Every structure is written in C-alpha cells, then in structure tokens.
C-alpha positions as CSV (number, residue, x, y, z in Angstrom):
1,M,254.2,232.3,119.7
2,M,255.9,231.0,122.9
3,A,259.5,230.0,122.8
4,R,260.2,226.3,123.2
5,L,261.2,225.3,126.6
6,S,264.5,223.6,127.4
7,G,264.6,220.2,129.1
8,L,265.5,221.8,132.5
9,Q,262.7,224.4,132.2
10,R,260.2,221.5,131.5
11,D,261.6,219.7,134.6
12,V,261.1,222.8,136.8
13,L,257.5,223.2,135.5
14,S,256.9,219.5,136.0
15,L,258.1,219.7,139.6
16,Y,255.9,222.7,140.3
17,R,252.9,220.9,138.9
18,K,253.6,217.8,141.0
19,C,253.8,220.1,144.1
20,L,250.5,221.6,143.4
21,R,248.9,218.2,142.7
22,E,250.3,216.9,146.0
23,V,248.5,219.8,147.8
24,R,245.2,218.1,146.9
25,N,246.1,215.1,149.1
26,K,246.5,217.2,152.2
27,P,243.7,218.1,154.7
28,V,241.5,220.9,153.4
29,D,242.4,223.3,156.2
30,A,246.2,222.9,155.5
31,R,246.1,223.2,151.7
32,S,246.6,226.9,151.5
33,N,249.7,226.6,153.7
34,F,251.2,223.9,151.4
35,K,250.4,225.9,148.3
36,N,251.9,229.1,149.7
37,Y,255.0,227.2,150.7
38,A,255.5,225.7,147.3
39,R,254.9,229.0,145.6
40,S,257.4,230.8,147.9
41,E,260.1,228.2,147.4
42,F,259.9,228.6,143.6
43,Q,259.6,232.4,143.9
44,K,262.7,232.5,146.2
45,H,264.9,231.0,143.4
46,R,263.3,232.8,140.5
47,S,266.5,234.9,140.0
48,V,268.7,231.9,139.2
49,N,270.0,232.2,135.7
50,K,268.5,229.5,133.5
51,K,271.9,228.8,132.0
52,D,273.3,228.1,135.5
53,F,272.7,224.4,135.0
54,S,274.5,223.0,138.1
55,T,272.4,225.3,140.4
56,V,269.2,224.5,138.6
57,E,269.9,220.8,138.7
58,Y,270.8,221.0,142.4
59,L,267.6,222.9,143.2
60,L,265.5,220.4,141.2
61,R,267.0,217.5,143.3
62,K,266.4,219.4,146.5
63,G,262.9,220.1,145.5
64,Q,262.2,216.5,144.6
65,R,263.5,215.4,148.1
66,Q,261.3,218.1,149.7
67,L,258.3,217.0,147.7
68,E,258.8,213.3,148.7
69,M,259.1,214.3,152.4
70,Y,256.0,216.6,152.4
71,A,254.0,214.0,150.4
72,S,254.2,211.7,153.3
73,P,250.7,211.1,154.8
74,G,252.2,211.8,158.3
75,I,252.8,215.4,157.4
76,R,249.5,217.1,157.9
77,N,250.4,220.8,157.9
78,I,253.3,223.2,157.2
79,R,254.1,226.7,158.4
C-alpha cells in the first residue's frame, strides 16, 4: 500500500501533470524539447527535503510562473 501524500506533494505532482499536459499544445516537432525540459527541472530539485516547506513552496511558485510563461502560444520551442 502506498503512503498518503501530503498537500505539498500533491501540489508538486499536480504541477508536473499540468506541465506534461501543456506539452500537448505545442508543435509536434518541439514536444520532446518541452517534455525533456519539464522533466529536467523537476529532476534538478529532486534532492530538496520534503519537510523543507519554504523551499518547496518557492519552487512551486516558480514552476507555476514558468508554466504560465511557456504555455503562451507565442513560445513555440525551448532548448
């Protein structure tokens, strides 16, 4: 049985799913770039302690802002 997730853990997973959903709105040739970028951003901060609430909350806010920016139709590719 899996342990129940805290609210912050659910928020992180929710943001990750939103990022992956947003990839579908991008041009087909750029989707893998967006997907790899999202994956690497989450991977980069994987070592943050789940009890370090202020850091996790900060990264969530930063991630939301990045998602809003990259969700813009004007952004067609990412490197």
